Residue, then its C-alpha position, 0 to 999 in steps of 0.5 A: m296157654k293159648t286157649a286160656l288166652r282167647r277164651f279170656f279175652v273174649v268174655a265180658s263179665f256176667s252178674s249173678c242174675f245177668f243184670i247187665l243184660f236182662g235184670c233178674a228174671s224173677s221176684p217174689n211177687t211174679s205170677k205163677s203164669v210165666s210169659k214168653q219173654e220172662r221164660t226168655k230172660m230165665l233161659l238166657s241167665i242159665a246158658a250165661a250162667n253154664v257159660t261162666e261155669n264152662d258147662t258148654t254143652g248145658a248152655l247150647q242146650v238152653l240156648g237151643q230152648v231160647h231159640e225156639l222161643d225168639d230167635g231174634i236176641p243180640e244176647e243169644y248169638y253172643l252167648y252161642a259164640l262163646a259156647y262155640l268157642g268152649k268147644n273150639e268151633i271157631k267158624l261157629a263162635t265167629d258167625s254167631a258174634r257177627h249175627a250178634i252185632q248185626l242185631a245190635p249194632q252197638y254191642s261192644a262185648a260181642k264186638n271185643t269177641l269177635g274182635k279177638l276171633l278175628l285177631d287169632q285167625g290173623k285178619y287184623a283189619e276188621a278185627e282192629k276196627l271191630l276192638l277200636e270201637a269196643a275200646k272207645d264205647l264209654l258205656f261198656r264196663d270192660t273196656y280193659l278186654p278190647k284194649t288188651n286185644l288191641g295191644i296183642l293185635y299191635y304186638q303181633k303187628g311189630a307195632l311195639e309202641t302202639a302196643d305198650t300204649w294200648l295195654s297200658h290203657a288196659i292196666k289203668d283200667g283195671g279188671a279182673l284179668v288185668c294180669l294178662a295185660y301186663y304179660y304182654r306189656g312185659k313181652v314187649r317191653s322185653d322185646t325192646n330191652r327195658l328188662l326192669e320195667a319188663e321184670r315189674d310187669f311178668s311179676q305182676s302178672s304172675r300173681g292173681g287170676c293168671s297165677g296158674m298160666s306158666d308162660t308168665h312164670i317163664a318170661f318173669g325167670k327169663t327176664l331175671i336171667r337176663e338181667k344176670k339175677y341169677d339167685q333170683a332166677r333159679a328160686k324162680f325156675i324151682e317154684i316153676q318145678r313146684l307149681f307146675p310138676s310133670s308138665d312142659a313148663s317143669d321141663q322148660a325150668t329144669q333146662y333152665l335151671r342147668e344153664i344158670p351160671 
């Protein structure tokens, strides 16, 4: 769960042709001779696709070719950061994201990535600064990502009201993984005994792109128990056993089923 969350919250969306960063690499009228710049764009689009498909080895191989052509492209180091993260090489990922920002100080996607990496390392002050800058960038398409990360940061610091505010902003913005903001807002509201609101958030978080994350289903079931909705809780934990057979989540569900009155 932790690895999945970490990856989800650092990756801004890519288009099929890496259009946001470069535009398409070719067109029907492209000359047969490919310039250095065109080759670089093409390779970066391939590396981006590899990252999106979790082929981190392929991404690193292609980025090595990019590096030989031009070692001063911010997006190159951003993709290096994501590829290294996929291999759990945290220091390399951190250094790459930091270099991307040095090359392009307004690069909000890289700021979000570096901010989340620093957050995971407990370096809250530096992470907060970067995430705030990314969250306030009106030209950044995926502001829900740094807003969610800010919610996590303040939740971990115990600033629950501030965490709730940022997570609510992320939910309002929407996005492919807004279900994760619902999950953390549910945790905030559970910790402040706002159980009905927590139940609603966990219900939202267990759908869509987060439906395969067992933690959100377990949190939903535990909240139903706290609300004394025992029949619903029982049904939820049976569902968890079905969704996640032979797993820690299934074992937890079995234990909760034994304890439900």
